[in-house]
N, CA, C and O of each residue as an XYZ file, in Angstrom:
420
protein
N      25.785     21.662     24.274
C      24.469     22.656     24.085
C      24.448     22.258     22.126
O      23.497     21.905     21.430
N      26.005     22.525     21.719
C      25.558     22.655     20.229
C      25.081     21.059     19.596
O      24.571     20.769     18.514
N      25.439     20.295     20.628
C      24.979     18.747     19.616
C      23.581     18.501     20.299
O      22.736     17.809     19.731
N      23.401     18.960     21.272
C      21.390     19.225     21.366
C      20.451     19.483     20.275
O      19.440     18.949     19.820
N      21.342     20.748     19.975
C      20.372     21.562     18.877
C      20.722     20.756     17.652
O      19.838     20.374     16.886
N      21.980     20.495     17.459
C      21.957     19.621     16.251
C      21.103     18.183     15.855
O      20.718     17.762     14.764
N      20.981     17.614     17.272
C      20.333     16.509     17.440
C      18.825     17.072     17.101
O      18.242     16.785     16.055
N      18.557     17.482     17.601
C      16.904     18.503     17.675
C      16.669     18.822     16.237
O      15.668     18.602     15.555
N      17.675     19.324     15.953
C      17.304     19.953     13.982
C      17.368     18.551     13.223
O      16.476     18.328     12.405
N      18.250     17.693     13.410
C      18.086     16.342     12.738
C      16.882     15.571     13.158
O      16.399     14.801     12.329
N      16.337     15.674     14.323
C      15.078     14.981     14.634
C      13.954     15.667     13.766
O      13.264     14.956     13.036
N      13.763     16.932     13.820
C      12.954     17.628     13.153
C      12.911     17.396     11.601
O      11.783     17.510     11.121
N      13.928     17.091     10.720
C      14.318     17.421      9.787
C      13.632     15.665      9.126
O      13.233     15.506      7.973
N      13.662     14.488     10.272
C      13.045     13.137      9.948
C      11.973     13.173      9.867
O      11.415     12.621      8.919
N      11.332     13.782     10.750
C      10.007     13.764     10.863
C       9.270     14.640      9.630
O       8.234     14.319      9.048
N      10.001     15.704      9.421
C       9.489     16.468      7.962
C       9.298     15.659      6.901
O       8.245     15.484      6.287
N      10.547     15.081      6.672
C      10.847     14.115      5.350
C       9.973     12.647      5.388
O       9.631     11.987      4.407
N       9.751     12.381      6.643
C       8.486     11.137      6.877
C       7.419     11.380      6.369
O       6.759     10.655      5.625
N       7.014     13.223      7.035
C       5.659     13.281      6.514
C       5.366     13.739      5.112
O       4.270     13.617      4.566
N       6.603     14.361      4.492
C       5.924     14.626      3.112
C       6.564     13.451      2.227
O       6.781     13.767      1.057
N       6.922     12.055      2.633
C       6.968     10.649      1.921
C       5.439     10.427      2.015
O       4.650     10.559      1.079
N       5.171     10.107      3.158
C       3.360      9.805      3.746
C       2.439     10.827      2.631
O       1.672     10.189      1.910
N       2.450     12.228      2.449
C       1.901     13.170      1.723
C       1.982     12.242      0.419
O       0.979     11.623      0.065
N       3.099     12.158     -0.240
C       3.418     11.858     -1.787
C       2.935     10.474     -1.872
O       2.392     10.200     -2.943
N       3.008      9.467     -0.933
C       2.296      8.053     -1.401
C       1.198      8.506     -1.317
O       0.662      8.318     -2.409
N       0.288      9.186     -0.408
C      -1.206      9.424     -0.703
C      -1.583      9.872     -1.804
O      -2.600      9.412     -2.324
N      -0.903     10.796     -2.364
C      -1.278     11.691     -3.713
C      -0.833     10.179     -4.778
O      -1.696      9.415     -5.210
N       0.202     10.061     -4.957
C       0.491      8.624     -6.008
C      -0.682      7.904     -6.134
O      -1.139      7.563     -7.225
N      -1.228      7.640     -4.986
C      -2.237      6.229     -4.459
C      -3.678      6.924     -5.262
O      -4.400      6.263     -6.008
N      -3.918      8.522     -4.891
C      -4.989      8.888     -5.401
C      -5.241      8.859     -6.974
O      -6.422      8.913     -7.318
N      -4.544      8.802     -7.689
C      -3.879      9.000     -9.298
C      -3.699      7.763     -9.931
O      -3.595      7.733    -11.157
N      -3.643      6.647     -9.202
C      -3.617      5.205     -9.551
C      -4.781      4.674     -9.924
O      -5.705      4.527     -9.124
N      -4.870      4.241    -11.510
C      -5.880      3.378    -11.870
C      -6.242      2.083    -11.268
O      -5.227      1.392    -11.349
N      -7.361      1.286    -10.599
C      -7.871      0.048    -10.044
C      -7.506     -0.750    -11.167
O      -7.557     -0.504    -12.373
N      -6.958     -2.211    -10.249
C      -6.613     -3.159    -11.396
C      -7.698     -4.239    -10.719
O      -8.424     -4.018     -9.750
N      -7.623     -5.187    -11.322
C      -8.277     -6.281    -11.483
C      -7.912     -7.434    -10.570
O      -6.783     -7.833    -10.853
N      -8.418     -8.054     -9.661
C      -7.971     -8.900     -8.864
C      -8.872     -9.844     -8.316
O     -10.082     -9.636     -8.397
N      -8.306    -11.114     -7.629
C      -9.211    -12.225     -6.629
C      -8.457    -12.504     -5.573
O      -7.365    -12.991     -5.864
N      -8.692    -12.346     -4.357
C      -8.440    -12.736     -3.135
C      -8.222    -14.018     -3.159
O      -9.133    -14.748     -3.549
N      -6.945    -14.589     -2.741
C      -6.324    -16.092     -2.769
C      -6.102    -16.236     -1.296
O      -6.698    -17.233     -0.890
N      -5.529    -15.670     -0.450
C      -5.550    -15.490      1.154
C      -5.370    -14.007      1.703
O      -4.924    -12.949      1.259
N      -5.874    -14.405      2.751
C      -5.579    -13.128      3.879
C      -4.769    -13.308      5.349
O      -5.128    -14.083      6.236
N      -3.837    -12.601      5.394
C      -3.521    -12.798      6.881
C      -3.808    -11.279      7.365
O      -3.472    -10.164      6.967
N      -4.547    -11.759      8.355
C      -4.962    -10.072      8.960
C      -4.067     -9.957      9.908
O      -3.443     -8.897      9.951
N      -3.756    -11.076     10.970
C      -2.593    -10.613     11.794
C      -1.315     -9.701     11.260
O      -0.976     -8.607     11.710
N      -0.665    -10.480     10.127
C       0.376     -9.688      9.520
C      -0.108     -8.385      8.696
O       0.748     -7.584      8.320
N      -1.391     -8.180      8.430
C      -1.812     -7.350      7.377
C      -1.399     -7.385      5.812
O      -1.153     -6.365      5.168
N      -1.362     -8.569      5.343
C      -0.898     -9.015      4.060
C      -2.192     -9.482      3.722
O      -3.043     -9.762      4.567
N      -2.385     -9.589      2.235
C      -3.336     -9.735      1.422
C      -2.793    -10.580     -0.120
O      -2.546     -9.940     -1.143
N      -2.701    -11.795     -0.050
C      -2.298    -12.371     -1.491
C      -3.387    -12.277     -2.720
O      -4.526    -12.675     -2.473
N      -3.163    -11.892     -3.716
C      -4.183    -11.330     -4.804
C      -3.428    -12.292     -6.381
O      -2.238    -12.363     -6.686
N      -4.427    -12.803     -6.988
C      -4.082    -13.175     -8.211
C      -4.740    -11.908     -8.976
O      -5.969    -11.850     -8.969
N      -4.123    -11.046     -9.534
C      -4.002     -9.583    -10.431
C      -3.789    -10.099    -11.838
O      -3.135    -11.007    -12.350
N      -4.745     -8.994    -12.320
C      -4.166     -8.568    -13.494
C      -3.134     -7.922    -13.615
O      -2.328     -7.867    -12.687
N      -2.901     -7.195    -14.963
C      -1.729     -6.024    -15.110
C      -2.121     -5.034    -14.206
O      -3.274     -4.604    -14.165
N      -0.855     -4.500    -13.189
C      -0.969     -3.335    -12.858
C      -0.035     -2.209    -13.318
O       1.172     -2.222    -13.078
N      -0.803     -1.011    -14.147
C      -0.217     -0.492    -14.881
C       0.717      0.412    -14.098
O       1.924      0.226    -14.249
N       0.376      1.198    -13.425
C       1.114      2.307    -12.340
C       2.470      1.417    -11.937
O       3.470      2.049    -11.598
N       2.519     -0.196    -11.973
C       3.824     -0.413    -11.333
C       4.515     -1.362    -12.437
O       5.250     -2.320    -12.198
N       4.099     -0.863    -13.752
C       4.475     -1.949    -14.567
C       4.735     -3.304    -14.446
O       5.834     -3.803    -14.686
N       3.646     -3.980    -14.041
C       3.558     -5.413    -13.503
C       2.493     -6.415    -14.595
O       1.300     -6.179    -14.785
N       3.053     -7.226    -15.038
C       1.997     -8.301    -15.623
C       1.125     -8.941    -14.779
O       1.342     -8.711    -13.590
N       0.231     -9.653    -15.016
C      -0.445    -10.422    -14.355
C       0.122    -11.727    -13.839
O       0.773    -12.405    -14.634
N      -0.037    -12.132    -12.678
C       0.346    -12.823    -11.573
C      -0.363    -12.601    -10.322
O      -1.244    -11.772    -10.094
N       0.328    -13.757     -9.284
C      -0.165    -13.690     -7.908
C       0.727    -13.690     -7.094
O       1.715    -14.423     -7.120
N       0.426    -12.736     -6.160
C       1.710    -11.913     -5.171
C       0.771    -11.542     -4.029
O      -0.458    -11.581     -3.966
N       1.972    -11.061     -2.879
C       1.502    -10.766     -1.951
C       1.725     -9.441     -1.727
O       2.687     -8.896     -2.268
N       0.818     -8.700     -0.852
C       0.825     -7.032     -0.892
C       0.387     -7.083      0.748
O      -0.345     -7.898      1.309
N       1.189     -5.778      1.371
C       0.842     -5.215      2.537
C      -0.393     -4.630      2.003
O      -0.748     -4.432      0.841
N      -1.081     -4.354      3.363
C      -2.430     -3.120      3.169
C      -2.068     -2.186      4.025
O      -1.586     -2.242      5.156
N      -2.369     -1.313      3.322
C      -2.400      0.281      4.015
C      -3.241      0.280      5.403
O      -2.768      0.862      6.379
N      -4.395     -0.329      5.474
C      -4.961     -0.299      6.885
C      -5.573     -1.889      7.030
O      -6.274     -2.359      6.133
N      -5.291     -2.521      8.035
C      -5.717     -4.001      8.318
C      -7.382     -3.986      8.031
O      -8.026     -4.959      7.638
N      -7.885     -2.729      8.303
C      -9.399     -2.824      8.558
C     -10.184     -3.287      7.357
O     -11.334     -3.708      7.235
N      -8.808     -2.992      6.171
C      -9.323     -3.267      4.750
C     -10.002     -4.919      4.274
O     -10.756     -5.337      3.396
N      -9.068     -5.625      5.667
C      -9.002     -6.784      5.406
C     -10.206     -7.642      6.071
O     -10.244     -8.863      5.920
N     -11.212     -6.921      6.834
C     -12.368     -7.690      7.469
C     -13.302     -7.953      6.886
O     -14.093     -8.793      7.316
N     -13.535     -7.123      5.400
C     -14.454     -7.476      4.712
C     -14.331     -8.416      3.556
O     -15.195     -8.550      2.690
N     -13.073     -9.122      3.612
C     -12.621     -9.615      2.271
C     -12.322    -11.506      2.500
O     -11.593    -11.876      3.420
N     -12.765    -12.190      1.864
C     -12.789    -13.922      1.809
C     -12.053    -14.223      0.329
O     -12.078    -13.626     -0.747
N     -11.326    -15.555      0.844
C     -10.870    -15.864     -0.502
C     -11.601    -16.406     -1.464
O     -12.409    -17.306     -1.238
N     -11.376    -15.889     -2.674
C     -12.467    -16.050     -3.774
C     -12.973    -14.889     -4.227
O     -13.165    -14.671     -5.423
N     -13.243    -13.994     -3.210
C     -13.578    -12.553     -3.843
C     -12.938    -11.757     -4.725
O     -11.805    -11.337     -4.485
N     -13.706    -11.416     -6.022
C     -13.463    -10.509     -7.211
C     -13.598     -9.142     -6.777
O     -14.715     -8.736     -6.459
N     -12.114     -8.023     -6.701
C     -12.138     -7.040     -6.430
C     -11.513     -6.216     -7.427
O     -10.857     -6.749     -8.322
N     -11.659     -4.899     -7.360
C     -10.891     -3.818     -8.119
C      -9.697     -3.294     -6.674
O      -9.953     -3.495     -5.487
N      -8.764     -2.795     -7.060
C      -7.667     -2.902     -6.032
C      -6.928     -1.481     -6.614
O      -7.181     -1.203     -7.786
N      -5.899     -0.439     -5.751
C      -5.101      0.322     -6.335
C      -3.915     -0.078     -5.119
O      -4.113     -0.088     -3.905
N      -2.678     -0.390     -5.814
C      -1.582     -0.547     -5.115
C      -0.698      0.380     -5.831
O      -0.899      1.003     -6.874
N       0.311      0.343     -5.066
C       1.913      1.325     -5.224
C       2.850      0.848     -4.430
O       2.428      0.317     -3.403
N       4.328      0.878     -4.633
C       5.474      0.933     -4.059
C       5.784      2.046     -3.401
O       6.190      3.131     -3.817
N       5.437      1.477     -1.804
C       5.801      2.601     -0.599
C       6.711      1.837      0.131
O       6.449      0.782      0.709
N       8.229      2.635      0.069
C       9.341      2.204      1.006
C       9.453      1.034      0.812
O       9.528      0.204      1.718
N       9.488      0.725     -0.643
C       9.723     -0.643     -1.014
C       8.911     -2.075     -0.630
O       9.184     -3.275     -0.639
N       7.871     -1.317     -0.325
C       6.611     -2.619     -0.432
C       5.575     -2.415     -1.260
O       5.087     -1.318     -1.532
N       5.182     -3.629     -1.726
C       3.975     -3.551     -2.596
C       2.716     -3.408     -1.546
O       2.514     -4.116     -0.559
N       1.859     -2.217     -2.057
C       0.672     -1.741     -1.007
C      -0.420     -1.819     -1.444
O      -0.412     -1.416     -2.607
N      -1.675     -2.226     -1.029
C      -2.338     -2.095     -1.725
C      -3.254     -0.544     -0.680
O      -3.365     -0.454      0.543
N      -3.560      0.066     -1.348
C      -4.128      1.410     -0.473
C      -5.643      1.355     -0.579
O      -6.374      1.861      0.273
N      -6.174      0.590     -1.879
C      -8.135      0.890     -1.545
C      -8.316     -0.881     -2.164
O      -7.595     -1.587     -2.869
N      -9.209     -1.029     -1.708
C      -9.673     -2.205     -2.306
C     -11.451     -2.234     -2.363
O     -12.013     -1.667     -1.426
N     -12.148     -2.749     -3.220
C     -13.362     -2.723     -3.492
C     -14.128     -3.928     -4.155
O     -13.697     -4.530     -5.138
N     -15.159     -4.179     -3.595
C     -15.752     -5.458     -4.342
C     -15.611     -5.339     -5.909
O     -16.025     -4.247     -6.299
N     -15.191     -6.074     -6.815
C     -15.738     -6.112     -8.666
C     -17.326     -5.775     -8.524
O     -18.010     -5.988     -7.523
N     -17.749     -5.209     -9.732
C     -19.030     -5.101     -9.951
C     -19.135     -6.089    -11.041
O     -20.225     -6.314    -11.568
């Protein structure tokens, strides 16, 4: 009985920790400056996006071309290779993640 209570407590702790991490990532994303980019490749099935991008200040990253995961695969529906975009990216759980993307003006 004691082990069941311990397992239940651990499960609740794990769920709470995951929830806090998600909220922290969302808060971090909202404060992030948008970066310039150009869509090079889209992998809708994998939820990945290859961007040629300018400096990403919050990630201390210089200009380069790289693959990002996207927070929501629906973001990829309106994009095509060659599109100029503005985007926000964070490092979430070890992955470079695009949290927002809009056409460049």
